[in-house]
Each structure stands twice: as C-alpha cells, then as structure tokens.
C-alpha positions in Angstrom: 56.3 87.0 137.3 53.1 85.7 139.0 52.0 82.3 137.9 48.4 81.3 138.3 47.8 78.0 139.9 44.5 76.3 139.3 42.6 73.9 141.5 42.8 70.3 140.5 40.1 68.8 138.3 38.7 66.8 141.3 38.5 70.0 143.3 36.9 71.9 140.4 34.2 69.3 140.2 33.5 69.7 143.9 33.4 73.5 143.5 30.8 73.1 140.7 28.8 70.7 142.9 28.8 73.2 145.8 27.7 76.1 143.6 30.9 77.9 142.6 29.8 80.3 139.9 32.7 82.5 139.2 33.7 83.5 135.6 37.0 81.9 134.6 39.4 82.2 131.6 40.0 78.4 131.8 37.9 75.3 132.0 38.3 71.6 132.5 37.0 69.3 129.7 37.3 65.6 130.5 40.1 66.4 133.0 42.2 68.5 130.7 42.5 72.3 131.3 42.1 74.6 128.3 42.0 78.3 127.8 38.6 79.6 126.9 38.3 81.3 123.6 36.5 84.7 123.7 37.1 85.6 127.3 35.7 84.8 130.7 32.7 82.5 131.0 30.9 80.7 133.8 31.3 77.1 132.6 29.6 75.8 135.7 26.3 77.3 134.6 26.6 76.1 131.0 27.5 79.5 129.6 29.4 78.0 126.6 29.3 78.4 122.9 30.7 74.9 122.5 28.1 72.2 122.3 30.6 69.4 121.8 32.3 69.8 125.2 31.3 67.1 127.7 32.2 66.9 131.4 33.2 70.5 131.6 33.5 72.7 134.6 35.2 76.0 135.4 38.9 75.9 136.3 39.4 78.6 138.9 42.7 79.6 140.4 43.4 78.7 144.0 42.9 82.3 145.0 39.5 82.5 143.2 38.3 79.4 145.1 39.6 80.7 148.4 37.9 84.1 147.9 34.6 82.3 147.0 34.8 80.3 150.2 35.4 83.4 152.2 32.7 85.5 150.5 30.1 82.8 150.4 30.7 80.7 153.5 33.0 83.0 155.7 35.7 80.3 155.6 39.2 81.9 155.6 42.2 79.8 154.5 45.6 80.7 155.8 48.6 78.8 154.4 51.6 78.9 156.8 55.3 77.9 156.4 57.0 76.1 159.2 60.6 74.9 159.6 61.3 71.2 159.9 64.2 69.5 161.6 65.5 68.4 158.2 66.3 72.0 157.4 63.5 72.4 155.0 60.3 74.4 155.2 57.0 72.7 155.0 53.5 74.1 154.8 50.4 73.9 156.9 47.0 75.4 156.6 44.4 76.8 159.0 40.7 77.2 158.2 38.9 79.8 160.2 35.2 80.6 160.3 34.6 84.3 160.5 31.3 85.1 162.3 30.4 88.7 161.3 27.5 88.8 163.8 29.7 88.3 166.8 33.0 89.3 165.3 34.4 85.9 166.4 37.1 83.9 164.6 37.0 80.2 165.2 39.7 77.9 163.8 37.8 74.8 162.5 40.7 72.8 161.0 44.5 72.8 160.9 46.7 70.4 159.0 50.5 70.3 158.4 52.9 68.4 156.2 52.4 69.9 152.7 55.5 70.3 150.5 54.3 73.6 148.9 52.0 76.5 149.7 49.9 75.5 146.7 49.3 72.0 147.9 48.4 73.3 151.4 45.8 75.7 149.8 44.4 72.9 147.6 44.1 70.6 150.6 42.3 73.3 152.6 39.9 74.0 149.8 39.1 70.4 149.3 38.6 69.9 153.1 36.1 72.8 153.1 34.1 71.4 150.2 34.0 67.8 151.5 33.4 68.5 155.2 32.2 72.0 155.9 29.7 72.9 153.2 
C-alpha cells in the first residue's frame, strides 16, 4: 500500500507564498491537516466553500511539490540512500537545475544526514523555496 506523505504546514505556507497552485484533496487550517469535502480544490487561490476557515493553504504531497518545482522552475530533487558506518542507511538529497536550452544539468545543492527519504525530500523542497526561488 502506498501512503501519501504531505509537506509540513511550514513548507505548505512557503509553497503558497511562492505561487503553488495545484489542486489538493487536503488542506491545512491553522496548522491542522484536514480532508477537503467535495473533492480537489485549489485552497491557495481561495477556491473554498467554507468562509469560516482562516489561515488555510493547500496541503500537497511531497511528490506534488517536487513535480511543481520541476515543472515550474526546472529544479529536480533526487533523494538518495547511503550506508553509514553504524550499519544503518541514511538519506541525502541532490537538487539539480535542468536547463532545457543547453540540455545541461547543474547540481545546485547536496545535503546528507536525513533519517528518512521523506525528511530528505522535505528538506530539499524547503531549501528550494527559501533559497532558489
């Protein structure tokens, strides 16, 4: 079974700030994630039937956010496992800029030390939003 993992509330607010406009089944209201009634909606554009919700924003999955960064800004996130001397696997990420004009791929950031793939993806998304766009 595939489990959807959502970006954190903090990252969802950054996505809204930077123009993320994907339709989502879930939204954050005052930091709590809830399932939208009635199907997908773009909460970041105010497409809501609920006038009593405050501090709301779309709650995209990690994959939706990574796809948006790739489609909109040509920023590709690659989570990578690596073995550690303690016998465990840890996670790292690479962020690459894909230049379609020159067909170049330029790695703009790498960071290691995450305890899960999801945390590495979240870290990469947040880095892109805070530093690259």
